N, C-alpha and C positions, 0 to 999 in steps of 0.2 A: 242353117242356124238362124233363129228368129232374133228380132231386134233387141229383145231382153235376155239374150244369151251371148256369152263371149267364150273365146278359147281359154282352157285352163292351163296351157302351157305358154311357154315364152321362147322366142328365137335368140334371146341373150342367155349368155353362160352365167355361172355363179361368180366367176371371176370379174365379169363386166359390173355385176351389181355391187361387188365390194369396192372394185376400183372407183366407180362413180360416187359410191357413199364416201369414199375417202376425201372427196372434194370438201366435206364439211370441216376437215381440219384446217385446211386452207382458209375457208370462209369463216369459221366460228372463232378461233382462237384470238385473231387481232380484236374483232369488236368485243368479245368477252373480257379481254384484258383491258380495253377501255373502259367498259362498264364497271369494272371493278376498282380501277386505279386512276383513270383520267381526272374525274373531279376530285378524288382524294389527293392526288399529286398536285394539281393546279391549286387546290384549297389550302393543304397543310404544308407541303413542302416549298412551292414556288411562292405562295402567299397571296394569290390572286382572290380577291373578293367573289363570292358566289355570284352576286349580280352581274360581274363582267364576264364569268365563265358562261352564264347564261346568255348574255348578249351575243358572244361569239357563235355559240351553238344555235341562237335564233337567226342569225345572218347566214350561218351555213345551211340551215334548214330551208330558208327562203330561196336561196340560190340553188339548192339540189332538186327543190320542188320544180324548178323550170328546166335545170340542166339534165337531170335523170331522165325524164320522159322523152326529151329531146335526144339524148344518146341512143335510147332504144329505138326511137323513129328513124334517125340517120343511118343506124348500122344494119337494120332489119331489111336488107334487100340483097339481091345478087350482084356480085362484083365478079370482075374477070377471073378471080381465083376460086370462086365458089364451086365450080364443077369439080375441081382437083381438091380443094381443102375445106369445103364445107362453108356454110354460112356463119357457123358459131366458132369453130375450133380457132381460127386465126385471131379473133378478138381475145379469146381466152388466153392464148400463148403470149400475146402482146401485154396482157394486164397483170398476170398473176405475180410476176416478180417485183415490179414497181409498188404494187399494192402492199406486198409483205415489207418491203424497205421503208414505206412511208410511216410505219408504226415507229420507227426509230425517231423520226423527226418529231413525232408528237411528244415523245418522252425526252426530248433534248432542249428543253426550254432555256432561253437565256435568263439572266439573273433579273430579277424584278425590281424596279426603281419604284418605292411606294408612292413616289409624288407623280410618277407617269407610266401607268400601267399598260400604255398603248402599244410599245413594242413587243411585250409579251403576248398582248391580245392579237396582234397581227401575226405573230409567229404560230400561235395556235390556230388562227384562222387559216392561214396558208396551209398549214399541215392538213387540216381537216378537209381543205378544198381538194388537194392532192390525193388524200387517202380515198374520199369519196368518188373521185373521178375513175380511179382504177377499179375500185370495188364494184362500181355501177357496171363499168364495162364488161367486168367478168360475170357478174352474178346474174345480169340481163340474159346473156347467152346461155349461161349454165341452166337457169330456169326454164327458158324455152325448150332447150335441148332435152331437159329432163321429161318434160311432157310429151315431145316428139318421139323421144326413145322409148319410153314405157307408155305404150298406148292403151293397154287394156287396164280394167280394174284389178285383174289377177296381177299383172306386172307392177301397177302401181303400189298395191299392197304389200307385194313381196319386196319392192325396193324400200317401202316405207320402213322395213325392218332394219335394213343395212343403213339407211339414212339416219333413222332414230338413233342407232347405236353409235355411229360416229359423230353426229351431231351433238349428243348428249355428252359423250366422251371428250369431244373438243371443248365443249362448254366448261366441263369441269377441269379439264387440264388448263383451259384458260384461266382458272382462279386458283388451281393447285401448284401450277408451275411457277408463276411470276413471283410469289413471296420467296420460293426456294432460290431465286436468282438475284435477290436483293442483298448481295454481298457485302455492301458498305452502308447498310442501315436506310433510314428514310431520307435519302440525298438523291440530287439528280443523277449523279454518276450510277448509282445503283439502278435507277429506272433506265437510264440509257442501255447499260449492259443487259438488263432484263428484255428490253425491247429488241435488242440486236440477236439475243439467243433464240427469241420466239420467232423472230422473222426467219432465221435459218430454218428453224423446224417447219414452219408453213411452207417455205420454197421446196423443201424436201417431199413434203406430202403432196405440194403442187404436181410434182413430176410423177408421183404414183397415180395421180388422177388423170393426167393427160392422154395415156392411152385410150381410155373409156370415153374421152370428150370428142374423139374423130367420129363424124358422122359417116354412116355407110351409104352405100349406093342406094338403098331403099329410102332413107331421109332425104338425100340430095335430089333425088328423082322427084319427090314432092314439091321441092322448091321451084321446078320447071314445070309441074303439072299443068299450069295455066298461064297465059300472059300476065306479066307483072305489072300491076297498076297500083302505084305508091298510095297509101290510104292518107288523106290530108290530115297534117298534124292536128289542127283545131278540131276538125271533125272526129278524129281518133280520140282526142282528150275528152270530147262531148259524149262519145259512146262509152268510154270507160267509166265516166261519172255516172251515167245512166244505167250501167249494168249492176242489177242488183246482187248478182250472185258474187261479182268481186268486190263490191263496196261493202257488203255486209261481212264478208271474209277479213276484209282490210281493217274494218273497225274492230272486230273480234280479235284478230291477231295483234293489232296495236295494243289493245288492253292487255293481252297476255304478255306482251314484250315489256310493256311499260311496267307491269306487275313484277316481271322476273328481273327487270335490269335495276330497278329500284332497290329490291332485295340483295341483288349482287353487290350493287355500290355500297349498301349499308352493312355488308359483312366486315369490311375493313373498320368501319366505325364501331361496330359491335365489339369486335375484338381489341380495338385499341382503347375504347372509351367507356363500353359497358362491362365487359369482362376484364378490362384493365391489364391486358397482357401485351407485351412487346414482342412475344413469340409468333412470328409469322406462320410457323407450321400449324397454328391452330386454323387458319383459314383452310389449309390444305385438308386436315381432318374433317372439317365440317363438310367440305365439298366431296371429300371421299364418301362420306354417308349418303350424300345427295346422289352421287354417281351410282352407288350400290342400289338405291331405292328405283332410280331411273331405268337402269339396266334390267333389273328383275321385272320391272312393269312392262317392258316392250313386248315380250311375247304374250303376256297377259292380255294387254290392250288389243293386240292383233287378233288374238283368238275371240275376244269380246266383238270386234269388229266384225269378223267372219261370222260369228253367230248371229249377230243382230243384223247384218248386212245393210247398214245404213250409216253413211259417213257422218252425215249431220247429226244424228242423235248420239252416236258414240262420242263425237267431238264435244257436244254439249254436255254429256255426262262427266266427262273428264275434265272440262272447264269448271263446272260447278263444284266438283270434288276439290280441284286444286284451290279454289278460292276458300273453301271451308278450311283446308289445311294450313292457309297463309294465317289464320287468326291467332292460333297458339304462340307464334313467333314473337308478337307483342308482348306476351306475358311470361316468357321463359324466365327460369329463375337460376338454373345451374348450367353448366357446360354439358352435363349428361342429358338433360331433357331437350336441350337445344339440338343435339346430336340426334336423337330420336325424332324430332320435328323435322330435321333436315332430310332423313331418310323418307318420312312420310310424304313430304313436299316433292322430293324427287320422283316418288311412286305416281303421284298425281300429275306431274309435268310430263311424264312420259306420254301419256295420251295425246296431249295438244301438240307436243313436239313431234311426234311420230307421224301423225296423219295430216297435220296442219298444211305443210307446203307441198310434199310429194304426192298428196292425194287431193285435198280440196283446192289447192291453188292450179295444180294441173286440171282439174275439172273446170275450174273458172276459164282457163285458157281455152279450153275446147269450146266452152260457151261463147266467148268472144269471137272465135274463128267462125262459129255457125252462124252467129247473129250478123257479122259483117261479109261474109263470103270470100273472105282473104286470108291468106296463112300468113298474117303479119301480126305478131303479138308483142313486138318490141316496145310499143308505146304503152301496152297494158302492164308488162313487166317493168318497164322503166318507171312507171307510176308506183308499183309496188316497191321499187328500189328506194323510194323515198321513205318507206315505212321505218326504216332504221333510224332516220333522222328525226323524223316526226316523234318517234319513240323517245329519243335522247332529249328533244326539247320539252316534252311533257314531264318525263321523269326528272330532269334536271331543273325544270320549272317548279315541280312540287317540292323537291329537296330544297330549293332555294327559298322558296315561300316559307317552309317550316323552320329552316335554319334562322330565317330573318327574324320570324316572330319569337323564336326561343332564345335569340341573341347569341347564337353560334358563329363567331366572328372567324375570319381566316388567321392561319398561322399557328394554330395549337397543334403540336405534334404528338402530344400525349395527354394522359389524364391529369397528371400532375400540372402542366402548363394550363390546362383548362381551368383546374382549381385555382391555381395562382393568379389567374386573370380576374377574379372576382364576379365571373358570370354566374347565373342561376343553373348550376350543374344539374340539379334534379329535373328542371324544365327541358334543358337540352338533351339529357338521357331519355325522357319521355318522348321528345320528338324523334330520336333515332329509333325507338322502339315502335312508334306508330308508323314510321316509314317503312319499317321491316315487316310489318304484318297487316294491320287493319287498313291502312291506305292502299297497298296493293290489292288487298281482297275487294275493296270497294270499286277500284278501277276495273278488275277482272269481272266482276259482277255486272257492271255496266256494258261492257263490250260483249260478253256472253249473252245479255239479253237482246242486244241489237242483232247479234248473229242469229239467235234463235227465231226472232220476229221476222227478219227480212231475207235470209238466206234461202233460195228458192229451188235449189238443185235436189230433187228427190232422186232416188236411184233409178227410177224409170227415165227421168229426164236426162240423167248422166249417160245411160245406154242409148238413149234416143241420139243424143248429140253424137255420140261415137259412130253410129250407122250413118248419121249425115257427113260426117268427116270423110268417111269412106266414099260417099257418093260424090262429094266435091274434089276427091282425088288428093285430099290432104292427110 
């Protein structure tokens, strides 16, 4: 078999692909729930000013930028239990239940004293510290294991279908289910109950994922294929920053996540202040349309990928299309046209979501191993783990900026309260509209252009790296 050819079969069963894909329920529901409701909850229910929410997120982002790569570096080695249990599986088992339970703490804020917001800020900060610690511990090892388990382009593209289905489903469930569990209205008790139910759901799906998270003998033997020499943490970070394939994908994917999370956060504001409805089912309906568009798109995008046979080009096409589809959200007039737009945005979203992490990130990990000559990807994936926090900082920074200049203060639970405040309602509503469409489009456009310009992995380079991995014994 030549360097540019790969096996068209896989040693993994269909059950393995499905089980591994179910990880996305565990991984996606908590952060999507936070994207939808954390800012809204602390802003409108708790009454914390946007600038203080942004301050907490900024501190957590700085901490995680140091902590997450360090966790990846410290745990990415052979321990005495590695030969029996694997290098990744034990950390996944340790982290997945605490990660799910930490969601409850985030949505159980103490009562705010308007004269002293510090206790609430510290509560939120501690909650985010704990949540990020366990999320990082799990996702670093799942991301590395994903690349190690599914080695060929055939396997990665096959897994992308399962990954995309579960991840999009989980993202939509993350915004469809929470409103259904707000049994006591817009109160802290409602959000605590919501978080508790979602935590139990993610724990259940965590157990469905665990069987496929076990490394087999083939993978474990690779850990011992050479004498282990730990990559220096500072040298490793320098190599990560200098790796164009990783940093270009990092920039592009941050832009995608920022655009997506701003829109997700704005849905609660759109239904409450633009559509002026107190019916939480509207959020569920909009995301049901989004889910329908996304699920329909997955096999279509995978067929396009197979025909083009170019990961980079397919990603760019999908990303530009998604950016265009964001624009009409700013100018929607009725619930009907917003439902249609939600379907189309879901369709465009399916491409980036489906091939970004399971294909492009896995290829960037291969590139890192080939460049370093070491099967140690923890520091690279640990740096990737900061992505979600960087995303939160950027999107909440943009939201805070727009809300500040439009005069949207904290504590208004509905449209009537906003009108009674004497604020410039039309200006605030236009701020919400811009944050829902035009601003995400601009962010996504910038990230896509960076990815287009600097991502260097052609299909020939991808297959060349896979051949070198075999030569290295990895």
